[in-house]
All heavy atoms as an XYZ file, in Angstrom:
903
protein
N      96.910     25.806     89.162
C      95.697     26.669     88.993
C      95.623     27.156     87.649
O      94.539     27.198     87.051
C      95.839     27.776     90.035
C      94.667     28.585     89.990
S      93.757     28.117     91.441
C      92.456     29.105     91.420
N      96.812     27.594     87.124
C      96.834     28.077     85.748
C      96.497     27.018     84.774
O      95.829     27.198     83.808
C      98.255     28.620     85.432
C      98.343     29.242     84.177
C      99.774     29.837     83.935
O     100.323     30.518     84.790
O     100.308     29.667     82.833
N      96.871     25.810     85.092
C      96.666     24.600     84.232
C      95.134     24.305     84.352
O      94.563     24.014     83.260
C      97.485     23.399     84.772
C      97.730     22.377     83.674
C      98.694     21.334     84.213
O      98.832     21.156     85.388
N      99.231     20.577     83.275
N      94.579     24.442     85.428
C      93.123     24.224     85.572
C      92.335     25.290     84.820
O      91.303     24.988     84.201
C      92.724     24.148     87.081
C      93.067     22.965     87.752
C      92.617     22.931     89.179
O      92.333     24.046     89.715
N      92.545     21.838     89.779
N      92.861     26.567     84.931
C      92.158     27.665     84.166
C      92.266     27.375     82.612
O      91.291     27.591     81.876
C      92.810     29.013     84.464
C      92.421     29.465     85.862
O      91.498     28.887     86.467
O      93.124     30.339     86.346
N      93.442     26.902     82.205
C      93.546     26.601     80.789
C      92.691     25.500     80.362
O      92.012     25.478     79.285
C      95.065     26.255     80.530
C      95.375     26.016     79.101
N      95.343     27.024     78.113
C      95.733     24.872     78.464
C      95.633     26.435     76.984
N      95.834     25.165     77.168
N      92.600     24.475     81.290
C      91.769     23.315     80.993
C      90.267     23.769     80.934
O      89.528     23.373     80.057
C      91.912     22.262     82.001
C      91.084     20.986     81.838
C      91.379     20.278     80.532
C      91.331     20.032     83.048
N      89.895     24.639     81.863
C      88.520     25.169     81.917
C      88.253     25.963     80.654
O      87.168     25.822     80.098
C      88.321     25.976     83.179
N      89.128     26.803     80.206
C      88.967     27.537     79.026
C      88.854     26.640     77.840
O      88.022     26.960     76.887
C      90.087     28.558     78.824
C      90.072     29.752     79.823
C      91.290     30.666     79.630
O      91.870     30.584     78.475
O      91.612     31.372     80.504
N      89.703     25.687     77.750
C      89.690     24.741     76.528
C      88.343     24.016     76.567
O      87.640     23.833     75.496
C      90.739     23.710     76.703
O      92.045     24.370     76.565
N      87.871     23.523     77.731
C      86.550     22.839     77.794
C      85.428     23.800     77.449
O      84.530     23.394     76.773
C      86.365     22.264     79.180
C      87.201     21.016     79.484
C      86.973     20.548     81.000
C      86.786     19.895     78.574
N      85.565     24.947     77.894
C      84.514     25.990     77.570
C      84.432     26.245     76.107
O      83.402     26.358     75.504
C      84.734     27.279     78.447
C      83.600     28.195     78.356
O      82.556     27.817     78.070
N      83.928     29.497     78.524
N      85.666     26.414     75.505
C      85.725     26.620     74.047
C      85.117     25.362     73.297
O      84.451     25.556     72.323
N      85.488     24.152     73.795
C      85.045     22.959     73.220
C      83.438     22.947     73.244
O      82.811     22.712     72.287
C      85.599     21.725     73.879
C      84.999     20.394     73.399
C      85.485     20.077     72.009
C      85.524     19.292     74.378
N      82.861     23.160     74.394
C      81.392     23.242     74.540
C      80.826     24.326     73.727
O      79.799     24.052     73.127
C      81.078     23.344     75.993
C      81.296     22.103     76.848
C      81.995     22.184     78.097
C      80.990     20.846     76.412
C      82.215     21.088     78.846
C      81.182     19.686     77.135
C      81.807     19.825     78.373
N      81.470     25.484     73.636
C      80.883     26.568     72.792
C      80.956     26.200     71.334
O      79.924     26.400     70.630
C      81.763     27.826     73.010
O      81.695     28.170     74.378
C      81.294     28.989     72.176
N      81.968     25.528     70.875
C      82.064     25.110     69.455
C      81.067     23.984     69.188
O      80.458     24.009     68.111
C      83.520     24.724     69.132
C      84.446     25.831     69.099
O      84.081     27.056     68.922
N      85.776     25.603     69.281
N      80.991     22.971     70.144
C      80.082     21.871     69.900
C      78.673     22.474     69.857
O      77.761     22.057     69.094
C      80.231     20.832     70.998
C      79.085     19.809     70.989
C      81.562     20.105     70.799
N      78.358     23.424     70.834
C      77.024     24.011     70.838
C      76.765     24.751     69.540
O      75.670     24.690     69.027
C      77.023     24.973     72.068
O      75.789     25.717     72.074
N      77.721     25.507     69.079
C      77.534     26.170     67.738
C      77.307     25.249     66.633
O      76.486     25.452     65.664
C      78.754     27.098     67.489
N      78.068     24.121     66.609
C      77.935     23.187     65.567
C      76.531     22.489     65.604
O      75.843     22.424     64.591
C      78.980     22.031     65.724
C      78.889     20.982     64.662
S      79.963     19.635     64.883
C      79.229     18.701     66.196
N      76.081     22.157     66.808
C      74.662     21.561     66.969
C      73.644     22.553     66.618
O      72.681     22.245     65.907
C      74.530     21.110     68.378
C      75.398     19.862     68.644
C      73.046     20.731     68.659
C      75.451     19.432     70.111
N      73.824     23.858     66.951
C      72.885     24.945     66.641
C      72.834     25.070     65.123
O      71.780     25.195     64.481
C      73.290     26.175     67.234
C      72.234     27.296     67.217
C      72.703     28.502     68.038
N      73.767     28.164     68.839
C      74.462     28.767     69.765
N      74.021     29.934     70.011
N      75.401     28.320     70.490
N      73.957     24.968     64.401
C      74.035     25.139     62.952
C      73.353     23.876     62.282
O      72.541     24.036     61.316
N      73.528     22.714     62.801
C      72.904     21.553     62.284
C      71.335     21.628     62.500
O      70.528     21.248     61.636
C      73.455     20.309     62.861
C      74.816     19.918     62.337
C      75.385     18.636     62.931
O      74.668     17.974     63.616
O      76.566     18.415     62.605
N      70.959     22.104     63.680
C      69.504     22.319     63.950
C      68.909     23.378     62.989
O      67.839     23.167     62.531
C      69.292     22.629     65.367
C      69.536     21.520     66.381
C      69.396     22.029     67.885
C      68.571     20.347     66.206
N      69.712     24.391     62.785
C      69.227     25.458     61.863
C      69.019     24.924     60.475
O      68.047     25.161     59.817
C      70.194     26.649     61.927
C      69.642     27.830     61.065
C      68.323     28.412     61.579
O      68.165     28.581     62.768
N      67.402     28.611     60.716
N      69.992     24.119     60.018
C      69.938     23.440     58.724
C      68.710     22.573     58.620
O      67.956     22.563     57.674
C      71.194     22.683     58.440
C      71.121     21.876     57.048
C      72.383     21.040     56.872
O      73.315     20.988     57.727
O      72.420     20.371     55.878
N      68.468     21.749     59.693
C      67.271     20.951     59.728
C      66.054     21.709     59.703
O      65.108     21.392     58.935
C      67.292     20.088     60.984
O      68.487     19.257     61.083
C      66.109     19.087     61.056
N      65.932     22.827     60.484
C      64.799     23.708     60.418
C      64.567     24.313     59.002
O      63.424     24.335     58.565
C      64.918     24.870     61.410
C      64.628     24.337     62.815
O      64.034     23.367     63.058
N      65.141     25.108     63.828
N      65.656     24.737     58.360
C      65.572     25.270     57.013
C      65.033     24.156     56.073
O      64.135     24.495     55.197
C      66.912     25.786     56.455
C      67.345     27.059     57.236
O      66.569     27.660     57.848
N      68.667     27.284     57.141
N      65.517     22.929     56.154
C      64.994     21.845     55.271
C      63.544     21.555     55.572
O      62.750     21.403     54.672
C      65.860     20.600     55.558
C      67.286     20.585     54.880
C      68.015     19.355     55.336
C      67.198     20.680     53.402
N      63.133     21.591     56.800
C      61.711     21.341     57.204
C      60.862     22.532     56.659
O      59.812     22.215     56.140
C      61.573     21.226     58.655
C      62.120     19.936     59.290
C      62.055     19.961     60.810
C      61.394     18.708     58.804
N      61.423     23.682     56.687
C      60.614     24.842     56.132
C      60.474     24.663     54.669
O      59.365     24.942     54.071
N      61.536     24.252     53.948
C      61.465     24.031     52.473
C      60.522     22.933     52.152
O      59.662     23.069     51.250
C      62.891     23.664     51.985
C      62.972     23.321     50.437
C      62.532     24.590     49.614
C      64.386     22.889     50.126
N      60.541     21.846     52.897
C      59.623     20.671     52.716
C      58.159     21.191     52.926
O      57.246     20.831     52.154
C      59.987     19.493     53.593
C      58.856     18.433     53.635
C      61.281     18.877     53.147
N      57.977     21.973     53.957
C      56.603     22.552     54.186
C      56.130     23.365     52.997
O      54.975     23.298     52.571
C      56.553     23.328     55.450
C      55.220     23.856     55.881
C      55.271     24.697     57.145
O      56.340     24.941     57.720
O      54.178     25.010     57.568
N      56.932     24.220     52.474
C      56.613     25.034     51.324
C      56.321     24.230     50.130
O      55.396     24.437     49.304
C      57.690     26.074     51.073
C      57.832     27.133     52.023
C      58.963     28.130     51.716
C      59.116     29.211     52.835
N      60.162     30.073     52.558
N      57.159     23.170     49.894
C      56.929     22.280     48.786
C      55.601     21.567     48.931
O      54.879     21.344     47.957
C      58.059     21.275     48.677
C      59.402     21.878     48.200
S      60.814     20.749     48.384
C      60.367     19.455     47.334
N      55.297     21.086     50.122
C      53.969     20.402     50.380
C      52.822     21.340     50.150
O      51.870     20.877     49.533
C      53.949     19.825     51.822
C      54.735     18.593     52.029
O      55.069     17.858     51.052
N      55.002     18.323     53.257
N      53.012     22.602     50.489
C      51.875     23.519     50.255
C      51.745     23.795     48.793
O      50.618     23.778     48.254
C      52.284     24.893     50.975
O      52.391     24.750     52.350
C      51.157     25.925     50.751
N      52.871     23.855     48.090
C      52.780     24.086     46.601
C      52.082     22.885     45.889
O      51.310     23.073     45.054
C      54.205     24.358     46.049
C      54.287     24.482     44.589
C      53.648     25.847     44.135
N      53.775     25.987     42.713
C      52.762     26.052     41.852
N      51.548     26.000     42.295
N      52.999     26.190     40.571
N      52.474     21.700     46.297
C      52.001     20.496     45.742
C      50.468     20.382     46.003
O      49.651     20.040     45.135
C      52.765     19.225     46.218
C      52.018     17.944     45.813
C      54.172     19.186     45.594
N      50.106     20.728     47.221
C      48.666     20.657     47.611
C      47.869     21.662     46.754
O      46.789     21.325     46.320
C      48.541     21.003     49.104
N      48.381     22.861     46.511
C      47.819     23.861     45.672
C      47.655     23.290     44.225
O      46.544     23.412     43.623
C      48.482     25.175     45.702
C      48.420     25.893     46.946
C      49.321     27.140     46.950
O      50.085     27.397     45.925
O      49.372     27.827     47.994
N      48.662     22.631     43.717
C      48.676     22.093     42.401
C      47.607     21.006     42.307
O      46.877     20.967     41.306
C      50.061     21.569     42.060
C      50.234     21.265     40.595
C      50.390     22.402     39.694
O      50.769     23.488     40.159
O      50.014     22.292     38.523
N      47.602     20.083     43.252
C      46.614     19.025     43.152
C      45.233     19.447     43.398
O      44.270     18.939     42.910
C      46.932     17.867     44.148
C      48.052     16.956     43.684
C      49.286     16.894     44.265
C      47.857     16.193     42.523
C      50.264     16.112     43.777
C      48.797     15.329     42.053
C      49.999     15.321     42.696
O      51.009     14.486     42.192
N      45.092     20.598     44.161
C      43.670     21.175     44.247
C      43.224     21.618     42.969
O      42.043     21.409     42.562
C      43.747     22.340     45.255
C      42.405     22.967     45.493
C      42.447     24.181     46.435
C      41.103     24.763     46.589
N      40.569     25.417     45.446
N      44.104     22.205     42.086
C      43.752     22.621     40.769
C      43.367     21.413     39.919
O      42.355     21.472     39.134
N      44.094     20.335     40.053
C      43.792     19.088     39.320
C      42.366     18.603     39.742
O      41.579     18.077     38.985
C      44.768     18.032     39.527
C      46.073     18.331     38.806
C      47.324     17.907     39.333
C      46.097     18.868     37.520
C      48.487     18.191     38.694
C      47.287     19.153     36.841
C      48.429     18.724     37.404
N      42.136     18.703     41.072
C      40.817     18.210     41.547
C      39.704     19.050     41.009
O      38.622     18.524     40.642
N      39.937     20.333     40.847
C      38.890     21.185     40.295
C      38.642     20.807     38.826
O      37.549     20.750     38.334
C      39.270     22.678     40.425
C      39.298     23.203     41.824
O      38.736     22.579     42.688
O      39.955     24.283     42.029
N      39.706     20.535     38.063
C      39.655     20.178     36.686
C      38.856     18.821     36.561
O      37.956     18.710     35.776
C      41.034     20.100     36.036
C      40.920     19.399     34.651
C      41.619     21.447     35.891
N      39.216     17.882     37.451
C      38.531     16.553     37.402
C      37.073     16.711     37.749
O      36.232     16.002     37.096
C      39.270     15.631     38.366
N      36.765     17.532     38.679
C      35.336     17.762     39.055
C      34.586     18.328     37.853
O      33.467     17.914     37.517
C      35.290     18.660     40.235
O      33.990     18.949     40.541
N      35.230     19.362     37.169
C      34.601     19.940     36.026
C      34.400     18.937     34.905
O      33.379     18.923     34.268
N      35.366     18.048     34.707
C      35.287     17.070     33.656
C      34.136     16.038     33.959
O      33.426     15.607     33.105
C      36.578     16.327     33.460
C      37.758     17.065     32.763
C      39.011     16.290     32.761
C      37.339     17.344     31.382
N      34.047     15.696     35.251
C      33.034     14.773     35.658
C      31.615     15.402     35.367
O      30.760     14.700     34.838
C      33.149     14.451     37.128
C      32.136     13.428     37.707
C      32.267     13.149     39.171
N      32.264     14.397     39.937
C      31.200     15.149     40.289
N      30.018     14.763     39.818
N      31.286     16.210     41.073
N      31.501     16.615     35.682
C      30.143     17.292     35.447
C      29.903     17.353     33.928
O      28.773     17.056     33.440
C      30.143     18.676     36.018
C      30.158     18.654     37.530
C      29.026     19.559     35.517
C      30.396     19.954     38.277
N      30.963     17.633     33.155
C      30.831     17.679     31.716
C      30.423     16.332     31.060
O      29.531     16.178     30.241
C      32.129     18.173     31.037
C      32.159     18.142     29.557
C      31.412     19.138     28.886
C      32.850     17.298     28.827
C      31.395     19.157     27.486
C      32.874     17.343     27.464
C      32.112     18.252     26.758
N      31.064     15.254     31.614
C      30.717     13.897     31.142
C      29.239     13.563     31.532
O      28.503     12.960     30.722
C      31.701     12.849     31.759
C      31.187     11.451     31.559
C      33.092     12.989     31.071
N      28.803     13.937     32.775
C      27.410     13.689     33.136
C      26.456     14.414     32.217
O      25.413     13.830     31.788
C      27.204     14.058     34.524
C      27.833     13.096     35.606
C      27.804     13.590     36.980
O      27.111     14.641     37.210
O      28.328     12.960     37.860
N      26.842     15.659     31.830
C      25.953     16.359     30.871
C      25.876     15.751     29.554
O      24.822     15.677     28.975
C      26.421     17.813     30.764
C      26.258     18.646     32.005
C      26.897     20.023     31.890
O      27.735     20.300     30.981
N      26.589     20.963     32.827
N      27.031     15.226     29.031
C      27.088     14.593     27.772
C      26.197     13.222     27.842
O      25.516     13.004     26.846
C      28.568     14.147     27.377
C      29.401     15.309     26.880
C      30.775     14.789     26.516
C      28.806     15.921     25.641
N      26.300     12.524     28.911
C      25.546     11.273     29.047
C      24.057     11.639     29.025
O      23.274     10.914     28.366
C      25.874     10.655     30.335
C      27.166      9.801     30.335
C      27.344      9.100     31.660
C      28.652      8.330     31.691
N      28.862      7.691     33.019
N      23.621     12.695     29.684
C      22.206     13.031     29.747
C      21.767     13.494     28.287
O      20.605     13.131     27.870
C      21.877     14.156     30.757
O      22.482     15.299     30.376
N      22.584     14.126     27.548
C      22.260     14.598     26.231
C      22.243     13.433     25.276
O      21.340     13.267     24.457
C      23.275     15.670     25.724
C      23.113     16.999     26.315
C      24.148     17.962     25.855
C      23.975     19.261     26.569
N      25.014     20.241     26.095
N      23.184     12.452     25.432
C      23.245     11.299     24.543
C      22.094     10.382     24.891
O      21.586      9.731     23.910
C      24.552     10.554     24.707
O      24.666      9.920     25.904
N      21.550     10.352     26.032
C      20.415      9.600     26.404
C      19.230      9.985     25.597
O      18.410      9.143     25.171
N      19.085     11.313     25.292
C      17.923     11.757     24.540
C      18.097     11.378     23.050
O      17.042     11.385     22.374
C      17.774     13.285     24.705
O      18.902     13.977     24.133
N      19.270     11.072     22.657
C      19.432     10.628     21.251
C      19.090      9.136     21.058
O      18.998      8.714     19.879
C      20.880     10.898     20.803
C      21.206     12.336     20.612
C      22.198     12.928     21.307
C      20.421     13.167     19.762
C      22.511     14.230     21.145
C      20.763     14.484     19.548
C      21.806     15.016     20.276
N      18.998      8.365     22.136
C      18.681      6.968     21.972
C      17.437      6.682     21.160
O      17.402      5.736     20.366
C      18.676      6.313     23.434
C      19.980      6.139     24.051
O      20.999      6.293     23.428
O      20.035      5.946     25.262
N      16.383      7.452     21.433
C      15.182      7.280     20.742
C      15.361      7.539     19.239
O      14.866      6.751     18.424
C      14.111      8.312     21.284
C      12.821      8.261     20.546
C      11.786      9.295     21.054
O      11.995      9.839     22.167
O      10.950      9.580     20.271
N      16.131      8.502     18.867
C      16.404      8.772     17.461
C      17.243      7.712     16.787
O      17.028      7.263     15.676
C      17.053     10.151     17.322
C      16.222     11.287     17.766
C      16.640     12.103     18.849
C      15.055     11.601     17.216
C      15.924     13.169     19.297
C      14.253     12.638     17.663
C      14.685     13.410     18.677
O      13.930     14.399     19.195
N      18.167      7.182     17.567
C      19.035      6.090     17.075
C      18.164      4.859     16.834
O      18.352      4.198     15.810
C      20.150      5.770     18.168
C      20.896      4.520     17.698
C      21.134      6.904     18.151
N      17.259      4.534     17.714
C      16.303      3.464     17.469
C      15.484      3.678     16.231
O      15.195      2.728     15.451
C      15.441      3.186     18.702
C      16.204      2.673     19.883
C      15.343      2.644     21.148
O      14.236      3.175     21.178
N      15.763      1.830     22.179
N      14.988      4.887     16.075
C      14.193      5.220     14.857
C      15.066      5.045     13.572
O      14.532      4.500     12.564
C      13.620      6.597     14.988
C      12.523      6.742     16.023
C      12.032      8.220     16.125
O      12.528      9.141     15.490
N      11.169      8.423     17.038
N      16.296      5.471     13.653
C      17.162      5.294     12.451
C      17.377      3.877     12.194
O      17.380      3.491     11.033
C      18.475      6.084     12.718
C      18.231      7.603     12.704
C      19.557      5.732     11.716
C      19.454      8.461     13.170
N      17.589      3.028     13.205
C      17.785      1.608     13.045
C      16.541      1.066     12.332
O      16.660      0.221     11.435
C      18.060      0.899     14.365
C      19.478      1.233     14.904
O      20.331      1.687     14.025
O      19.701      1.010     16.072
N      15.344      1.391     12.794
C      14.107      0.879     12.211
C      13.991      1.287     10.760
O      13.648      0.475      9.884
C      12.849      1.453     12.984
O      13.034      1.049     14.442
C      11.567      0.928     12.462
N      14.298      2.553     10.464
C      14.259      3.058      9.097
C      15.210      2.284      8.254
O      14.921      1.899      7.119
C      14.518      4.593      9.065
C      13.369      5.281      9.602
C      14.752      5.063      7.578
C      13.596      6.778      9.862
N      16.494      2.054      8.759
C      17.488      1.324      8.006
C      16.937     -0.079      7.743
O      17.111     -0.603      6.530
C      18.776      1.206      8.842
C      19.888      0.586      8.116
C      21.243      0.601      8.849
O      21.117      1.029     10.080
O      22.214      0.266      8.297
N      16.351     -0.735      8.664
C      15.759     -2.076      8.410
C      14.690     -2.054      7.337
O      14.638     -2.909      6.506
C      15.187     -2.648      9.716
C      14.547     -4.034      9.633
C      15.619     -5.117      9.203
O      16.785     -5.074      9.525
N      15.188     -6.075      8.390
N      13.831     -1.036      7.401
C      12.785     -0.859      6.395
C      13.340     -0.569      5.047
O      12.813     -1.186      3.986
C      11.789      0.216      6.830
C      10.935     -0.083      7.996
C      10.152      1.051      8.557
O      10.391      2.263      8.106
N       9.241      0.875      9.452
N      14.404      0.167      4.913
C      15.036      0.375      3.641
C      15.642     -0.920      3.067
O      15.494     -1.154      1.846
C      16.086      1.531      3.755
C      17.101      1.565      2.619
C      15.432      2.867      4.041
N      16.237     -1.635      3.927
C      16.773     -2.953      3.489
C      15.665     -3.839      2.911
O      15.830     -4.483      1.888
C      17.497     -3.665      4.638
O      18.583     -2.854      5.171
C      18.100     -4.972      4.202
N      14.537     -3.902      3.613
C      13.405     -4.673      3.166
C      12.910     -4.131      1.840
O      12.539     -4.932      0.932
C      12.326     -4.778      4.217
C      12.805     -5.492      5.498
C      11.760     -5.362      6.628
O      10.669     -4.653      6.463
O      12.093     -5.886      7.733
N      12.808     -2.777      1.743
C      12.261     -2.184      0.508
C      13.237     -2.472     -0.651
O      12.800     -2.772     -1.774
C      12.123     -0.661      0.751
C      11.598      0.161     -0.416
C      10.118     -0.325     -0.752
C      11.587      1.609     -0.063
N      14.570     -2.484     -0.445
C      15.475     -2.759     -1.457
C      15.290     -4.240     -1.971
O      15.344     -4.515     -3.138
C      16.930     -2.595     -0.995
C      17.345     -1.184     -0.820
C      18.741     -1.066     -0.182
O      19.233     -2.010      0.449
O      19.355      0.038     -0.330
N      14.951     -5.145     -1.039
C      14.734     -6.547     -1.420
C      13.491     -6.613     -2.241
O      13.433     -7.350     -3.232
C      14.650     -7.400     -0.187
N      12.428     -5.872     -1.868
C      11.188     -5.889     -2.668
C      11.417     -5.237     -4.061
O      10.979     -5.821     -5.062
C      10.012     -5.122     -1.892
C       8.873     -4.840     -2.791
C       9.634     -5.852     -0.660
N      12.189     -4.140     -4.134
C      12.474     -3.496     -5.408
C      13.266     -4.499     -6.279
O      12.992     -4.562     -7.484
C      13.213     -2.177     -5.182
C      12.314     -1.128     -4.596
C      13.807     -1.714     -6.410
C      13.011      0.090     -4.122
N      14.181     -5.220     -5.714
C      14.950     -6.154     -6.457
C      14.040     -7.288     -7.041
O      14.198     -7.631     -8.222
C      16.066     -6.784     -5.580
O      16.786     -7.792     -6.261
N      13.125     -7.720     -6.203
C      12.172     -8.731     -6.631
C      11.346     -8.184     -7.811
O      11.016     -8.869     -8.836
C      11.332     -9.280     -5.537
C      12.118    -10.116     -4.566
S      11.160    -10.668     -3.053
C       9.512    -11.013     -3.642
N      10.770     -6.893     -7.624
C       9.985     -6.315     -8.592
C      10.761     -6.105     -9.986
O      10.199     -6.287    -11.078
C       9.398     -5.001     -8.158
C       8.319     -4.974     -7.185
C       7.978     -3.667     -6.648
C       7.072     -5.661     -7.784
N      12.060     -5.750     -9.849
C      12.901     -5.578    -10.994
C      13.032     -6.862    -11.790
O      12.851     -6.866    -12.993
C      14.248     -5.022    -10.600
C      15.063     -4.663    -11.822
O      14.592     -3.984    -12.648
O      16.223     -5.088    -11.739
N      13.239     -7.978    -11.068
C      13.332     -9.301    -11.678
C      12.030     -9.694    -12.365
O      11.934    -10.160    -13.488
C      13.747    -10.341    -10.737
C      15.187    -10.236    -10.191
C      15.491    -11.242     -9.195
C      16.902    -11.090     -8.675
N      17.213    -11.962     -7.628
N      10.872     -9.334    -11.652
C       9.572     -9.660    -12.194
C       9.235     -8.822    -13.459
O       8.777     -9.399    -14.441
C       8.426     -9.467    -11.125
C       7.080     -9.778    -11.574
C       6.642    -11.038    -11.730
C       6.179     -8.667    -11.886
C       5.365    -11.291    -12.188
C       4.897     -8.888    -12.328
C       4.480    -10.270    -12.489
O       3.285    -10.512    -12.946
N       9.644     -7.544    -13.395
C       9.466     -6.662    -14.630
C      10.325     -7.172    -15.762
O       9.802     -7.213    -16.884
C       9.759     -5.207    -14.242
C       9.870     -4.393    -15.525
C       8.660     -4.664    -13.297
N      11.530     -7.608    -15.461
C      12.343     -8.174    -16.518
C      11.727     -9.383    -17.077
O      11.763     -9.625    -18.318
C      13.735     -8.461    -15.960
O      14.450     -7.265    -15.624
N      11.180    -10.215    -16.198
C      10.517    -11.505    -16.719
C       9.294    -11.148    -17.588
O       9.138    -11.700    -18.662
C      10.161    -12.338    -15.501
C       9.410    -13.629    -15.811
C      10.351    -14.596    -16.573
C       8.904    -14.273    -14.516
N       8.456    -10.171    -17.112
C       7.283     -9.797    -17.853
C       7.674     -9.180    -19.182
O       7.126     -9.465    -20.270
C       6.395     -8.863    -17.081
C       5.333     -8.209    -17.903
C       5.791     -9.525    -15.906
N       8.743     -8.286    -19.195
C       9.225     -7.657    -20.384
C       9.710     -8.713    -21.406
O       9.474     -8.710    -22.574
C      10.386     -6.723    -20.032
C      10.839     -5.946    -21.238
C      12.025     -4.992    -20.897
O      12.619     -5.208    -19.817
O      12.182     -4.059    -21.629
N      10.426     -9.738    -20.867
C      10.944    -10.821    -21.737
C       9.759    -11.541    -22.331
O       9.749    -11.913    -23.498
C      11.763    -11.706    -20.861
O      12.143    -12.844    -21.601
N       8.772    -11.858    -21.542
C       7.576    -12.589    -22.071
C       6.790    -11.768    -23.132
O       6.322    -12.251    -24.135
C       6.562    -12.974    -20.895
C       7.145    -14.109    -20.074
C       6.055    -14.472    -19.029
C       6.710    -15.699    -18.228
N       5.638    -16.195    -17.289
N       6.702    -10.429    -22.840
C       6.040     -9.591    -23.819
C       6.787     -9.575    -25.134
O       6.216     -9.633    -26.269
C       5.774     -8.183    -23.268
C       5.364     -7.238    -24.302
C       4.790     -8.126    -22.155
N       8.064     -9.345    -25.041
C       8.929     -9.404    -26.203
C       8.787    -10.707    -27.010
O       8.781    -10.712    -28.169
C      10.432     -9.158    -25.850
C      10.692     -7.716    -25.461
C      12.164     -7.514    -24.999
O      12.867     -8.464    -24.879
N      12.489     -6.277    -24.718
N       8.783    -11.788    -26.220
C       8.687    -13.049    -26.844
C       7.276    -13.252    -27.494
O       7.229    -13.787    -28.644
C       8.925    -14.156    -25.734
O       8.636    -15.400    -26.286
N       6.283    -12.776    -26.869
C       4.937    -12.947    -27.378
C       4.709    -12.136    -28.647
O       4.124    -12.510    -29.599
C       3.884    -12.499    -26.354
N       5.314    -10.875    -28.617
C       5.211    -10.021    -29.834
C       6.382    -10.088    -30.703
O       6.490     -9.429    -31.728
C       4.925     -8.584    -29.428
C       3.662     -8.441    -28.816
C       3.430     -8.225    -27.379
C       2.473     -8.314    -29.578
C       2.195     -8.100    -26.852
C       1.239     -8.114    -29.031
C       1.012     -8.009    -27.661
O      -0.156     -7.859    -27.108
N       7.358    -10.891    -30.346
C       8.510    -11.156    -31.063
C       9.282     -9.886    -31.400
O       9.620     -9.548    -32.596
C       8.316    -11.944    -32.411
C       7.772    -13.359    -32.015
C       7.454    -14.150    -33.287
O       7.448    -13.694    -34.360
N       7.196    -15.418    -33.004
N       9.430     -9.041    -30.365
C      10.198     -7.785    -30.444
C      11.630     -8.075    -30.047
O      11.889     -8.689    -29.016
C       9.600     -6.686    -29.516
C       8.132     -6.476    -29.779
C      10.391     -5.382    -29.590
C       7.417     -5.618    -28.792
N      12.588     -7.637    -30.899
C      13.957     -7.929    -30.603
C      14.365     -7.166    -29.312
O      13.959     -5.980    -29.077
C      14.768     -7.466    -31.799
C      13.897     -6.536    -32.580
C      12.482     -6.960    -32.143
N      15.183     -7.810    -28.467
C      15.596     -7.066    -27.153
C      16.389     -5.853    -27.524
O      17.128     -5.814    -28.507
C      16.455     -8.153    -26.481
C      16.450     -9.312    -27.268
C      15.732     -9.093    -28.538
N      16.321     -4.751    -26.716
C      17.026     -3.562    -27.035
C      18.520     -3.668    -26.851
O      19.065     -4.440    -26.268
C      16.498     -2.529    -25.991
C      15.767     -3.329    -24.943
C      15.544     -4.663    -25.539
């Protein structure tokens, strides 16, 4: 009987210790899960901030596009003016050559030495 009591006490101690060990491991798992949950919450908050920044940037880009669209007309006008200036430069160059030719003929006709 004493041997059975000793065996029962040993088994009871064994079950108590195994139970405590399992409870400790479960507590550790619960702690890790709590930590992961807090980390997920923190990351979600951080990414929410990034989402707000991205949304603000998208709105800013749309505003820039609408403003730059109004400049298209001016850009076309500048391109037209630039083309006209190029054509005017060509005409001026031709006139300069013509004036040089006329000046040369006048000098030749009146026999004026070139300057």
